[in-house]
C-alpha positions, 0 to 999 in steps of 0.5 A: 593609921600613918598611911591614912594621914599621909593620904589625907595630907596629900589630898589637902596639898592637891586641893591647895595646888588647885586653888593656887592654879585658879588664882594664878589663872585669874592673875594672868587674865588681869595682866592680859587686860591691863596690857590691852588697856595700856596699849589701847590708851597709848594708841588713843593718846597718840591719836589725840595728840595728832588731832591736837597737832592738826588743830594747832599746826603752828605749835610743833611738839617740843622734842623733834628728835623722836619724830622718826620713832613716833611716826614708826610707832604710829605706823605699827599701831595703825597696822595692828588696828587694821588686823595685822601682827606687828610682833617679831613672832607673826609679823605681817600675818593677819590676826584671827584670834583677837588681840596678840599679847606679843604685839601688845607688849611690843607696842607698849614697849615702843611707846614707853621708849618714846618718853 
């Protein structure tokens, strides 16, 4: 009887591990979506700032120290939108499988450093 109880417990643990694995996969997918949305919003925000600056050329942004960083980030974001990798893993290669988490993470990190 003890062997049967051990087998039953092992089966229960296996089922629990399967459920946890499914939950972990769901959380991973949510993180990917949040990273993509964050990067998309950062790029949209930058584009809106550029449009606003074009409408009001007399009003320059308050922090002129970050102009070089902002311009570099804009160039990398433009390259990424054109379909190239900007991450250190695949830099310069064409993106063929949709979004790259390394690139999105890098663009997100550099946009946060500007603030």
